[in-house]
C-alpha positions as CSV (number, residue, x, y, z in Angstrom):
1,M,-32.6,20.5,-3.9
2,D,-30.2,18.4,-6.0
3,S,-26.5,18.7,-5.4
4,L,-25.7,20.1,-8.8
5,T,-28.1,23.0,-8.4
6,H,-26.6,23.7,-4.9
7,I,-23.1,23.8,-6.5
8,M,-24.2,26.2,-9.3
9,T,-26.1,28.4,-7.0
10,G,-23.0,28.6,-4.7
11,A,-20.9,29.6,-7.7
12,V,-23.5,32.3,-8.8
13,I,-23.6,33.8,-5.3
14,A,-19.8,33.9,-5.1
15,R,-19.5,35.6,-8.5
16,A,-22.3,38.1,-7.6
17,I,-20.3,39.1,-4.5
18,D,-17.1,38.9,-6.5
19,N,-14.1,40.9,-5.1
20,E,-11.0,41.5,-7.1
21,K,-8.9,40.9,-3.9
22,I,-9.8,37.2,-4.0
23,G,-10.4,36.7,-7.7
24,N,-11.3,33.1,-8.7
25,W,-10.7,32.0,-5.2
26,G,-14.1,33.3,-4.5
27,T,-15.8,31.1,-7.0
28,I,-13.9,28.1,-5.7
29,A,-15.0,29.0,-2.1
30,G,-18.6,29.2,-3.4
31,L,-18.4,25.8,-5.1
32,V,-16.9,24.1,-2.1
33,T,-19.0,25.4,0.6
34,A,-22.2,24.9,-1.4
35,I,-21.8,21.2,-1.3
36,F,-20.7,21.0,2.3
37,P,-24.1,20.7,4.0
38,D,-24.7,17.5,1.9
39,S,-21.5,15.9,3.3
40,D,-23.8,14.2,5.8
41,F,-24.3,11.6,3.1
42,V,-21.3,9.9,4.6
43,L,-23.6,8.8,7.4
44,G,-25.4,6.5,4.9
45,L,-22.2,4.6,4.3
46,F,-22.5,3.2,7.8
47,D,-26.2,3.1,8.4
48,R,-29.0,3.9,5.9
49,Q,-31.6,4.4,8.7
50,F,-29.3,6.7,10.6
51,Y,-28.6,8.7,7.6
52,L,-32.4,9.1,6.8
53,Q,-33.0,10.2,10.4
54,Y,-30.1,12.8,10.4
55,H,-29.9,14.0,6.9
56,R,-30.4,17.8,6.7
57,D,-29.6,17.9,10.5
58,F,-26.6,19.5,12.1
59,T,-24.8,20.4,8.7
60,H,-27.9,22.4,7.8
61,S,-28.3,24.3,11.0
62,V,-28.5,28.0,10.8
63,L,-27.1,28.1,14.4
64,L,-24.0,26.4,13.4
65,I,-23.5,27.9,9.8
66,P,-21.7,31.0,11.1
67,F,-19.1,28.8,12.7
68,Y,-18.8,26.6,9.6
69,S,-18.3,29.9,7.7
70,L,-15.5,31.0,10.0
71,L,-13.7,27.6,9.5
72,F,-14.0,27.8,5.7
73,A,-12.9,31.3,5.5
74,W,-9.8,30.6,7.6
75,V,-9.1,27.6,5.3
76,F,-9.4,29.7,2.1
77,V,-7.2,32.5,3.4
78,K,-4.5,29.8,4.0
79,L,-4.9,28.2,0.7
80,S,-5.1,31.4,-1.4
81,K,-2.4,33.2,0.7
82,R,-4.7,36.3,0.5
83,A,-5.4,38.2,3.7
84,C,-9.1,38.7,2.9
85,F,-10.8,36.9,5.7
86,R,-13.9,39.1,5.8
87,T,-14.5,38.6,2.1
88,F,-14.1,34.9,2.2
89,Y,-16.4,34.8,5.3
90,K,-19.1,36.8,3.6
91,V,-19.0,34.4,0.5
92,C,-19.1,31.2,2.7
93,L,-21.8,32.5,4.9
94,C,-24.1,33.6,2.0
95,V,-23.5,30.3,0.2
96,L,-24.1,28.1,3.2
97,L,-27.3,30.0,4.0
98,S,-28.4,29.6,0.4
99,H,-28.1,25.8,0.7
100,V,-30.4,25.8,3.6
101,V,-32.9,28.1,1.9
102,L,-32.9,25.9,-1.2
103,D,-33.6,22.8,0.8
104,L,-36.4,24.5,2.7
105,L,-38.1,25.1,-0.6
106,T,-38.5,21.2,-1.0
107,S,-40.7,18.9,0.9
108,Y,-38.2,16.6,2.7
109,G,-37.8,18.8,5.8
110,T,-34.7,20.6,7.2
111,M,-33.7,20.8,10.9
112,I,-32.5,24.3,10.7
113,F,-32.4,24.8,14.5
114,S,-30.4,21.7,15.3
115,P,-29.1,20.7,17.8
116,L,-31.6,22.7,20.0
117,W,-34.7,21.6,18.1
118,N,-35.1,18.7,15.7
119,H,-38.2,19.8,14.1
120,R,-38.1,19.5,10.3
121,F,-39.2,22.7,8.5
122,S,-40.3,22.7,4.8
123,W,-42.0,25.3,2.5
124,D,-43.3,22.8,-0.1
125,L,-42.7,25.1,-3.0
126,V,-40.2,23.4,-5.4
127,F,-39.7,19.7,-6.4
128,V,-36.3,18.4,-5.4
129,I,-35.2,18.5,-9.1
130,D,-36.6,21.6,-10.8
131,L,-35.3,22.2,-14.3
132,V,-36.7,25.8,-14.4
133,F,-34.9,26.7,-11.2
134,S,-31.7,25.0,-12.4
135,G,-31.9,26.8,-15.8
136,I,-32.2,30.2,-14.0
137,V,-28.9,29.4,-12.4
138,L,-27.1,27.5,-15.2
139,F,-27.4,29.8,-18.1
140,P,-26.3,33.1,-16.3
141,L,-23.5,31.1,-14.5
142,T,-22.2,29.9,-17.9
143,A,-22.6,33.5,-19.5
144,S,-20.6,35.0,-16.6
145,F,-17.5,33.0,-17.7
146,F,-17.6,34.5,-21.2
147,W,-18.5,38.1,-20.2
148,K,-16.1,38.4,-17.3
149,K,-16.4,42.2,-16.9
150,K,-20.2,41.8,-16.5
151,A,-20.1,38.6,-14.4
152,R,-21.1,40.3,-11.2
153,W,-24.2,41.7,-12.7
154,I,-25.1,38.8,-14.7
155,C,-25.0,36.6,-11.6
156,R,-26.9,39.2,-9.6
157,G,-29.6,39.1,-12.2
158,S,-29.7,35.4,-11.8
159,L,-30.4,35.7,-8.1
160,I,-33.2,38.2,-8.8
161,G,-34.6,35.7,-11.2
162,L,-34.6,33.0,-8.6
163,G,-36.3,35.3,-6.1
164,I,-39.1,36.0,-8.7
165,Y,-39.4,32.3,-9.5
166,M,-39.7,31.4,-5.8
167,L,-42.5,34.0,-5.4
168,F,-44.2,32.5,-8.6
169,C,-44.1,29.0,-7.0
170,W,-45.4,30.4,-3.7
171,V,-48.5,31.8,-5.6
172,Q,-49.2,28.4,-7.3
173,H,-48.8,26.6,-4.0
174,D,-51.3,28.9,-2.5
175,R,-53.7,28.2,-5.3
176,A,-53.3,24.4,-4.8
177,I,-53.8,24.7,-1.1
178,K,-57.1,26.6,-1.6
179,L,-58.3,23.8,-3.8
180,A,-57.5,21.2,-1.0
181,E,-59.3,23.4,1.5
182,A,-62.3,23.6,-0.6
183,Y,-62.5,19.8,-0.8
184,A,-61.9,19.5,2.9
185,V,-64.9,21.6,3.7
186,G,-67.2,18.9,2.1
187,L,-65.8,16.1,4.2
188,K,-67.9,15.0,7.2
189,E,-64.7,14.3,9.2
190,E,-62.5,16.3,11.5
191,V,-59.6,17.7,9.4
192,I,-56.2,17.4,11.0
193,Q,-54.0,19.0,8.4
194,I,-53.9,20.0,4.7
195,A,-50.9,20.0,2.4
196,S,-49.9,20.5,-1.2
197,L,-46.6,19.1,-2.4
198,P,-44.7,20.2,-5.6
199,Q,-44.5,17.6,-8.4
200,P,-41.9,16.9,-11.1
201,V,-41.8,18.6,-14.5
202,S,-44.1,21.6,-14.0
203,P,-44.6,24.3,-11.3
204,F,-48.3,24.1,-12.0
205,R,-48.6,20.5,-10.9
206,W,-49.3,19.6,-7.1
207,A,-50.3,16.7,-5.0
208,N,-53.0,17.7,-2.6
209,Y,-53.4,16.0,0.7
210,V,-56.1,16.2,3.4
211,E,-55.5,14.2,6.6
212,T,-58.5,13.4,8.9
213,Q,-58.8,11.3,12.0
214,E,-59.3,8.1,10.0
215,N,-58.2,8.7,6.4
216,V,-55.8,10.5,4.1
217,Y,-57.2,12.0,0.9
218,Q,-55.0,12.5,-2.1
219,G,-55.6,14.4,-5.4
220,F,-53.4,15.5,-8.2
221,V,-54.0,18.9,-9.9
222,D,-52.5,20.6,-12.9
223,L,-53.4,24.4,-12.5
224,L,-53.1,24.9,-16.3
225,R,-55.2,22.0,-17.4
226,K,-58.6,22.8,-18.9
227,E,-59.9,19.4,-19.6
228,P,-59.8,15.9,-17.9
229,P,-56.8,13.7,-18.5
230,R,-57.1,11.1,-21.2
231,S,-56.9,7.3,-20.5
232,V,-53.4,6.1,-21.4
233,S,-53.4,2.4,-20.7
234,G,-50.3,0.8,-22.3
235,S,-48.8,4.2,-23.0
236,S,-45.4,5.5,-22.0
237,S,-44.4,6.3,-18.4
238,F,-44.5,10.0,-19.2
239,S,-48.0,9.8,-20.6
240,K,-49.1,7.8,-17.5
241,L,-47.6,10.5,-15.3
242,N,-49.3,13.2,-17.2
243,S,-52.7,11.4,-16.7
244,L,-52.5,11.7,-13.0
245,Y,-53.3,15.4,-13.1
246,W,-56.8,16.9,-13.1
247,S,-57.9,20.4,-13.9
248,P,-58.6,22.6,-10.9
249,G,-62.4,22.2,-11.1
250,E,-62.3,18.5,-11.5
251,V,-59.7,17.1,-9.1
252,R,-60.5,13.6,-8.0
253,Y,-59.4,12.4,-4.5
254,E,-58.6,8.9,-3.4
255,S,-59.1,7.9,0.2
256,F,-56.5,5.8,2.1
257,P,-57.4,4.6,5.5
258,K,-54.8,5.2,8.2
259,T,-53.0,2.0,9.5
260,V,-54.0,1.4,13.1
261,K,-51.4,-0.4,15.1
262,S,-52.7,-3.2,17.3
263,R,-51.9,-3.2,21.0
264,G,-50.6,-6.1,22.9
């Protein structure tokens, strides 16, 4: 998920937990801890390949997050001069965990059990920049600063909205996967794996992939589309992007042979 959405979500969570004992320091704690996991971008300043290999690694580990939360809670107790360690810890822990969950929603992959296991987990439900998701966070967060007495409940409503939207995306992902599975049944090849990845602009658009021993098949679907896309040669980039996606009953798949590395 993009960094701005992480920051806004952190602020929403902090304000939903809001405690009068820590006041605005809770929001500040939410903002700061929300961006912490992405501090691994510093690795890219030294070695781009190293950064790509270890991005979403130890800073995103659910095994280490409780310890990060302890550190941040201690820091904010010292900065705010408010003896509310448990409240700060609760805010920091929830915000850091939210960062991991939001990254799991995307397709890049997150090593949530680092350093014990470096497998990348991904749920493939949301594109890395999702305007609907960001809007569900942005507007309630803005409103919470104008209606301060109701800020806690406005932000809690935002979190409920996010939960409903994630469930909605899960349903659309399941629909797209079933289309890919139906296509795979007709292949006279051994299927290794099937995936459906979220696409930009719309939660109804998906890129379906079927991997076999020799090929990878790719097809783009718009679950709302009723008619085939129109030819758009010479049109805008947006129109060309729109023309990639087919209706569920007419998805066209392209075949890409796997690259075989020569030996010796």
